[in-house]
LUMPALO-428602 format. One record per residue: residue number from 0; residue in one letter; x, y, z of N, C-alpha, C in turn. Coordinates in steps of 0.05 Angstrom, whole numbers, m for minus. Layout:
N
+------+------+--------+--------+--------+--------+--------+--------+--------+--------+--------+
! resi ! resn !    nxx !    nyy !    nzz !   caxx !   cayy !   cazz !    cxx !    cyy !    czz !
+------+------+--------+--------+--------+--------+--------+--------+--------+--------+--------+
!  NUM !    a !      X !      Y !      Z !      X !      Y !      Z !      X !      Y !      Z !
...
+------+------+--------+--------+--------+--------+--------+--------+--------+--------+--------+
% end
This chain:
123
+------+------+--------+--------+--------+--------+--------+--------+--------+--------+--------+
! resi ! resn !    nxx !    nyy !    nzz !   caxx !   cayy !   cazz !    cxx !    cyy !    czz !
+------+------+--------+--------+--------+--------+--------+--------+--------+--------+--------+
!    0 !    x !     17 !    m26 !     m1 !      1 !      4 !     m1 !     15 !     26 !      2 !
!    1 !    x !     19 !     44 !    m17 !     25 !     67 !    m16 !      7 !     87 !     m2 !
!    2 !    x !     38 !    108 !      5 !     29 !    132 !     15 !      1 !    151 !     12 !
!    3 !    x !      1 !    148 !    m21 !    m21 !    162 !    m24 !    m48 !    153 !    m22 !
!    4 !    x !    m49 !    120 !    m21 !    m74 !    108 !    m18 !    m75 !    114 !     13 !
!    5 !    x !    m55 !    115 !     37 !    m67 !    109 !     57 !    m71 !    146 !     60 !
!    6 !    x !    m63 !    167 !     51 !    m83 !    193 !     54 !   m103 !    190 !     38 !
!    7 !    x !   m103 !    174 !     22 !   m130 !    179 !      8 !   m150 !    175 !     28 !
!    8 !    x !   m149 !    142 !     39 !   m166 !    127 !     58 !   m168 !    141 !     84 !
!    9 !    x !   m147 !    172 !    100 !   m145 !    182 !    121 !   m165 !    203 !    111 !
!   10 !    x !   m154 !    215 !     91 !   m180 !    244 !     82 !   m209 !    231 !     83 !
!   11 !    x !   m215 !    209 !     68 !   m238 !    194 !     65 !   m248 !    198 !     87 !
!   12 !    x !   m236 !    186 !    117 !   m254 !    184 !    134 !   m257 !    204 !    149 !
!   13 !    x !   m235 !    234 !    158 !   m236 !    254 !    159 !   m260 !    270 !    147 !
!   14 !    x !   m270 !    265 !    119 !   m291 !    276 !    115 !   m320 !    259 !    113 !
!   15 !    x !   m318 !    233 !    127 !   m343 !    224 !    131 !   m339 !    234 !    162 !
!   16 !    x !   m324 !    233 !    177 !   m328 !    241 !    209 !   m334 !    273 !    212 !
!   17 !    x !   m326 !    294 !    197 !   m334 !    324 !    190 !   m372 !    325 !    178 !
!   18 !    x !   m369 !    307 !    168 !   m397 !    306 !    155 !   m407 !    299 !    174 !
!   19 !    x !   m410 !    286 !    193 !   m424 !    271 !    217 !   m422 !    294 !    235 !
!   20 !    x !   m399 !    308 !    241 !   m399 !    330 !    263 !   m421 !    346 !    248 !
!   21 !    x !   m422 !    353 !    225 !   m439 !    383 !    217 !   m471 !    367 !    219 !
!   22 !    x !   m471 !    347 !    212 !   m504 !    335 !    214 !   m508 !    338 !    243 !
!   23 !    x !   m493 !    321 !    265 !   m503 !    328 !    293 !   m503 !    358 !    300 !
!   24 !    x !   m488 !    372 !    288 !   m497 !    399 !    294 !   m521 !    416 !    284 !
!   25 !    x !   m525 !    405 !    263 !   m550 !    410 !    251 !   m584 !    395 !    259 !
!   26 !    x !   m581 !    377 !    270 !   m598 !    367 !    286 !   m601 !    379 !    315 !
!   27 !    x !   m576 !    384 !    331 !   m584 !    393 !    354 !   m600 !    428 !    350 !
!   28 !    x !   m587 !    441 !    326 !   m608 !    464 !    319 !   m636 !    468 !    320 !
!   29 !    x !   m641 !    446 !    310 !   m674 !    436 !    313 !   m678 !    430 !    337 !
!   30 !    x !   m668 !    415 !    347 !   m680 !    410 !    371 !   m676 !    417 !    402 !
!   31 !    x !   m651 !    430 !    399 !   m652 !    443 !    418 !   m668 !    459 !    438 !
!   32 !    x !   m679 !    461 !    468 !   m703 !    487 !    472 !   m694 !    510 !    471 !
!   33 !    x !   m673 !    514 !    473 !   m671 !    553 !    473 !   m644 !    564 !    454 !
!   34 !    x !   m642 !    590 !    458 !   m623 !    599 !    450 !   m600 !    596 !    449 !
!   35 !    x !   m592 !    593 !    478 !   m561 !    576 !    483 !   m552 !    557 !    483 !
!   36 !    x !   m571 !    534 !    480 !   m566 !    512 !    470 !   m554 !    504 !    444 !
!   37 !    x !   m577 !    524 !    428 !   m577 !    522 !    394 !   m544 !    535 !    393 !
!   38 !    x !   m538 !    558 !    405 !   m513 !    567 !    399 !   m495 !    546 !    400 !
!   39 !    x !   m500 !    530 !    425 !   m476 !    510 !    428 !   m476 !    496 !    406 !
!   40 !    x !   m504 !    481 !    391 !   m498 !    472 !    366 !   m487 !    474 !    349 !
!   41 !    x !   m489 !    502 !    338 !   m483 !    514 !    321 !   m449 !    515 !    316 !
!   42 !    x !   m437 !    521 !    345 !   m410 !    521 !    339 !   m393 !    513 !    340 !
!   43 !    x !   m404 !    491 !    370 !   m377 !    471 !    376 !   m377 !    448 !    353 !
!   44 !    x !   m403 !    434 !    344 !   m391 !    410 !    328 !   m389 !    420 !    301 !
!   45 !    x !   m404 !    446 !    293 !   m399 !    457 !    260 !   m372 !    459 !    262 !
!   46 !    x !   m357 !    469 !    284 !   m332 !    482 !    274 !   m309 !    451 !    271 !
!   47 !    x !   m315 !    443 !    287 !   m304 !    411 !    286 !   m305 !    399 !    257 !
!   48 !    x !   m335 !    401 !    258 !   m341 !    384 !    235 !   m325 !    395 !    209 !
!   49 !    x !   m322 !    422 !    203 !   m317 !    445 !    186 !   m285 !    440 !    181 !
!   50 !    x !   m263 !    434 !    205 !   m247 !    431 !    206 !   m231 !    398 !    197 !
!   51 !    x !   m258 !    376 !    206 !   m247 !    351 !    204 !   m251 !    350 !    165 !
!   52 !    x !   m268 !    370 !    157 !   m276 !    369 !    122 !   m251 !    385 !    111 !
!   53 !    x !   m246 !    400 !    125 !   m220 !    416 !    112 !   m194 !    398 !    114 !
!   54 !    x !   m198 !    387 !    134 !   m170 !    362 !    135 !   m171 !    345 !    115 !
!   55 !    x !   m191 !    335 !    118 !   m199 !    314 !     97 !   m198 !    316 !     64 !
!   56 !    x !   m202 !    349 !     55 !   m190 !    359 !     32 !   m162 !    359 !     32 !
!   57 !    x !   m156 !    376 !     53 !   m115 !    369 !     49 !   m109 !    351 !     46 !
!   58 !    x !   m115 !    329 !     64 !    m96 !    299 !     54 !   m100 !    285 !     22 !
!   59 !    x !   m131 !    295 !     17 !   m135 !    279 !    m15 !   m127 !    302 !    m35 !
!   60 !    x !   m127 !    325 !    m30 !   m118 !    339 !    m48 !    m91 !    341 !    m50 !
!   61 !    x !    m78 !    350 !    m34 !    m50 !    352 !    m32 !    m33 !    370 !    m46 !
!   62 !    x !    m36 !    392 !    m47 !    m20 !    413 !    m62 !    m15 !    442 !    m51 !
!   63 !    x !      7 !    460 !    m44 !      3 !    474 !    m28 !    m17 !    492 !    m34 !
!   64 !    x !    m19 !    507 !    m49 !    m38 !    525 !    m62 !    m71 !    518 !    m51 !
!   65 !    x !    m80 !    492 !    m46 !   m110 !    488 !    m32 !   m102 !    478 !    m11 !
!   66 !    x !    m76 !    471 !     m2 !    m70 !    475 !     32 !    m75 !    497 !     47 !
!   67 !    x !    m60 !    515 !     29 !    m62 !    540 !     46 !    m81 !    552 !     49 !
!   68 !    x !   m101 !    549 !     27 !   m129 !    561 !     27 !   m149 !    553 !     40 !
!   69 !    x !   m149 !    524 !     51 !   m158 !    510 !     72 !   m152 !    512 !     92 !
!   70 !    x !   m133 !    523 !    103 !   m115 !    528 !    127 !   m126 !    557 !    141 !
!   71 !    x !   m117 !    573 !    118 !   m136 !    604 !    123 !   m160 !    605 !    128 !
!   72 !    x !   m186 !    580 !    119 !   m211 !    580 !    119 !   m209 !    568 !    154 !
!   73 !    x !   m205 !    548 !    150 !   m211 !    537 !    185 !   m195 !    556 !    199 !
!   74 !    x !   m177 !    575 !    198 !   m166 !    591 !    228 !   m185 !    609 !    220 !
!   75 !    x !   m205 !    621 !    203 !   m223 !    637 !    205 !   m249 !    631 !    219 !
!   76 !    x !   m256 !    612 !    214 !   m280 !    591 !    229 !   m261 !    592 !    261 !
!   77 !    x !   m247 !    577 !    266 !   m239 !    572 !    289 !   m240 !    595 !    309 !
!   78 !    x !   m227 !    625 !    300 !   m226 !    652 !    309 !   m254 !    664 !    311 !
!   79 !    x !   m266 !    663 !    287 !   m294 !    682 !    290 !   m318 !    669 !    304 !
!   80 !    x !   m327 !    643 !    304 !   m344 !    624 !    307 !   m348 !    626 !    346 !
!   81 !    x !   m326 !    625 !    359 !   m331 !    628 !    388 !   m346 !    659 !    392 !
!   82 !    x !   m327 !    676 !    379 !   m330 !    705 !    385 !   m361 !    712 !    379 !
!   83 !    x !   m378 !    704 !    351 !   m398 !    707 !    342 !   m421 !    689 !    351 !
!   84 !    x !   m411 !    670 !    372 !   m443 !    651 !    391 !   m437 !    676 !    414 !
!   85 !    x !   m413 !    681 !    435 !   m420 !    699 !    447 !   m426 !    725 !    447 !
!   86 !    x !   m422 !    738 !    420 !   m443 !    764 !    415 !   m469 !    759 !    426 !
!   87 !    x !   m480 !    735 !    396 !   m512 !    732 !    402 !   m524 !    718 !    423 !
!   88 !    x !   m505 !    696 !    446 !   m518 !    696 !    468 !   m517 !    724 !    482 !
!   89 !    x !   m500 !    739 !    486 !   m509 !    771 !    508 !   m531 !    775 !    493 !
!   90 !    x !   m528 !    784 !    463 !   m556 !    798 !    455 !   m580 !    776 !    456 !
!   91 !    x !   m580 !    753 !    465 !   m609 !    734 !    462 !   m618 !    741 !    494 !
!   92 !    x !   m589 !    740 !    518 !   m594 !    753 !    536 !   m605 !    769 !    549 !
!   93 !    x !   m602 !    789 !    533 !   m609 !    817 !    543 !   m635 !    827 !    532 !
!   94 !    x !   m646 !    812 !    508 !   m674 !    818 !    505 !   m698 !    795 !    510 !
!   95 !    x !   m679 !    780 !    527 !   m700 !    761 !    540 !   m702 !    735 !    530 !
!   96 !    x !   m697 !    730 !    513 !   m692 !    699 !    495 !   m673 !    685 !    503 !
!   97 !    x !   m676 !    681 !    529 !   m666 !    655 !    541 !   m680 !    642 !    566 !
!   98 !    x !   m683 !    625 !    565 !   m697 !    602 !    586 !   m681 !    607 !    608 !
!   99 !    x !   m685 !    618 !    628 !   m675 !    622 !    656 !   m670 !    595 !    675 !
!  100 !    x !   m697 !    585 !    666 !   m699 !    549 !    686 !   m682 !    536 !    678 !
!  101 !    x !   m672 !    539 !    646 !   m646 !    522 !    643 !   m619 !    533 !    653 !
!  102 !    x !   m608 !    555 !    655 !   m581 !    558 !    662 !   m582 !    547 !    693 !
!  103 !    x !   m556 !    539 !    694 !   m542 !    521 !    724 !   m531 !    552 !    734 !
!  104 !    x !   m511 !    564 !    727 !   m503 !    578 !    736 !   m512 !    618 !    717 !
!  105 !    x !   m519 !    632 !    730 !   m523 !    659 !    717 !   m509 !    678 !    722 !
!  106 !    x !   m478 !    687 !    701 !   m460 !    703 !    714 !   m475 !    731 !    707 !
!  107 !    x !   m481 !    731 !    682 !   m490 !    751 !    666 !   m507 !    773 !    687 !
!  108 !    x !   m532 !    756 !    700 !   m556 !    772 !    715 !   m535 !    783 !    737 !
!  109 !    x !   m520 !    777 !    743 !   m498 !    784 !    778 !   m489 !    811 !    752 !
!  110 !    x !   m465 !    808 !    734 !   m463 !    827 !    721 !   m469 !    857 !    708 !
!  111 !    x !   m496 !    856 !    709 !   m519 !    869 !    699 !   m527 !    876 !    724 !
!  112 !    x !   m538 !    867 !    740 !   m539 !    881 !    771 !   m518 !    900 !    778 !
!  113 !    x !   m496 !    895 !    777 !   m468 !    917 !    788 !   m474 !    932 !    773 !
!  114 !    x !   m480 !    936 !    748 !   m471 !    952 !    722 !   m497 !    975 !    729 !
!  115 !    x !   m522 !    963 !    738 !   m540 !    981 !    737 !   m542 !    988 !    764 !
!  116 !    x !   m528 !    983 !    786 !   m526 !    991 !    809 !   m544 !    984 !    839 !
!  117 !    x !   m562 !    953 !    831 !   m580 !    949 !    839 !   m558 !    916 !    853 !
!  118 !    x !   m573 !    914 !    875 !   m566 !    887 !    889 !   m574 !    862 !    885 !
!  119 !    x !   m602 !    867 !    874 !   m610 !    835 !    860 !   m609 !    834 !    831 !
!  120 !    x !   m603 !    811 !    831 !   m598 !    803 !    796 !   m627 !    806 !    791 !
!  121 !    x !   m628 !    803 !    759 !   m659 !    815 !    758 !   m668 !    779 !    748 !
!  122 !    x !   m702 !    781 !    750 !   m713 !    748 !    751 !   m707 !    740 !    722 !
+------+------+--------+--------+--------+--------+--------+--------+--------+--------+--------+
% end
């Protein structure tokens, strides 16, 4: 078995795992009950799935131009997805689109209460 065959098999497995992670994230977007849970499903498995797909493509294509482009796409997704999710989550919280009964720890209400000068977190 040659190295190109090994790289093709590894690339195929990586593509399948990445596609499965993206599918799991999409199912989570439909099934989870609130905004914060959906954000988790939209960012964590989607980012990992995309990176696995890009790795599979890099292992399959094996040209420097394509690999460089794929690395840039993966780095952009890796750094922007958590920031976007954080900002959308804070915005959803401030507009009341979060189910507070599902929160285990609510640190943002304490921070907003300190900012507003009240002693009690908002319900």
